[in-house]
C-alpha positions, 0 to 999 in steps of 0.5 A: 573459364570458357569463353563468352561473346559479348553481345550488344543489342543494337535494338529493343526489337528486330524484323525476322531476318535482321541480324544482331551486333556480336563481339567475339573474339576478332572482333565485331560481327553481324548475326542473323537470328538463326546463327544468334540461337545455335551461338546462345546453345553453344554457350550454355553447352561450354558452361555445362561440359567443358572448354571448348577445346575438348574434342568431345565437345567439339563433336557435340558442337559441329553435330545438327543434334549438339543441343540435346546430346549436351544437355543429356549428356549433362544430365547424365553426367549430373547423376553420375556426379551424385552417385560419385558424391555418395560412394564412401570412401571410394568417391574420394571421402577420407577414411577417419572423417565420419570418427571427426564429425562424430566426436564434434558430435558429441562433444556438443551434445556435452556442452548442450547437457552442462548447460541444462544442468547449469540452468535448472541449478540456477533456476532452482535457486533462483525459485526458491529464493523468494516468495509471491501471492497476487493476492496482496493491495495497497492499504491505509488508515481511512478516517471517517468524521461524522457529528458530534453534536446535534444541529443544522449544517450552514455550510460544506467548505469541501467536496470529493477528491479533494486533498485537504490539510490536518486543521481545514474547515469542513463542515461548519454548524449552526451555531446560535444554539450553542452560544447561548449555552455558553452564555448560560453556562457562564451564569451558572458558574458566576452563581455558583462562585458566589454561593462558594465565597457566601459558604465560605463566610459561613464557614469562617464564623462558625468557626469563630464562634466554635472558638468562643463557645470553647472560651466560655466552655473553658471559663464555665468549667473552671468556676465549677471545680472552683466553686466545688471547691468553696462548697464543699469548705462550707464558704458559698452555698447550695445555690451559688453552687447550684448555678455556676456548676448550671452554667459550666453545663451551658457552657458545655452544650454551646461550646459543642452546637457551635462544633456543629454549626462550624462542620455545617457550614463546613459540609456546605462549603464543599456543597457550594465549590462543587457546585462551582465545579458542575458548573465550571464542567458545564461552561467547559461542555457547553465551549466544547459543543460549541466548538463542534459546530465547525468540524475540521480535518484531524489528519492531512489526506483526499476526501471521499465519501461525503454525503452532507449536503447545506441545509441538512440537520445531523444527529450527532454520530451521524456519519458526512465524509471520510478522509483517506491518509495517503501519506502514510500507506502500506502494503498487505499481503495476505500469503498462505500458512504453509509459507509463514515459517519461512518469512521474517520481518525485514526482509526486501520485499519487492512491490508491482502495483498494477496503477504505476506498472512498475515496481516500488521497493519495502520489506516485511515490517510484522505479521497479523496477530491473526489470521484474515478469517478470524478477523471477518464479520463472522469468522468459521465455527469448526466444532460444527462437525462441517469442517472442511480443510482450507488454506488459510493465509494470514496478513502480512505488513510490508513497508514501503521504503522511504521514497517509494509511495508519491501520494499522486499514484498510491491509493488504499484498495489498489492491487499489488503483485508482493515478492518477499525475497528470503536470500 
């Protein structure tokens, strides 16, 4: 390696003609600026063109144009080295290196092709292992509440977005009219019960009269038979015989009348009992109407679409509010009809909900009974002549796995992406 002069600058700025301190092989020396420039050029020539002991390099350093000639020779030397490098086998490269490099490249290409084929097969199998659709949404039971009776709202206990529990009071109507109706129904029931009891007593009396009439008829008939025998033997007169026959006929008629009265009394009892039952039903209806003045939550959920206000007069069937049951949710995914042959109940599914930002686990619970078009308000009529084939979609219900439906995040109507795994 060429020896270098270790220079030590004694100042950042020196005037012209003042020397610089340099440390050479024989110790420190002081050089002028011109000597310093020549010394630096000599060192540059040593680094480019060889060792200082080379005679040719020494000649270059001794000549006045040494730096320029050294640079020219260095450039020509570089060009010569480049020509030697591209000379092929004559430049010193082994003859078999090309073939070894070619085999390595072929092996790398083969490995790359095998990797691409394996990746393609793996991707093909993966894409055939599932079916997916973006036409899906979260579904749940939305229970609309309406008034069952006519009345005036005295108080509304809930507001929109409020969570309520089953049985919690929601709306209250004015109950005074229905309280009066209950009292009247109770009075009518008491009257009907009294009339029914009287009818039963009359029937009992009629049955007793019928029994007596039958007994009298039986005695009269026996007397008539006995007097007939005596009249045939000429023991009694005809007047006596005719009297007994008349009395027997009267007893028979009395028995028939008593039987008719008993039957009428029995029918009267049935009528009174029916009236009693009607009065009981009227009382039950009055009590129900009174209970309808308080509207309670049928399920636990979130209140929404509240339209009722305090003091509002409502009619039977008028909608007041709705409750969304967020504790029992599922996903409805509308798959193309060409996919249905591969879908089976029980297959695992993955549901990505946009509102959550992560996936939920579930399974196929069942397939719809008809396409969504047939369930629409105006189902298509293909027999009109303007028929155009359109790919239909069938709703598939995806039931979320237990613990996968947090009620604080999922709501019916949210968009979802469903993937059903076939394998």
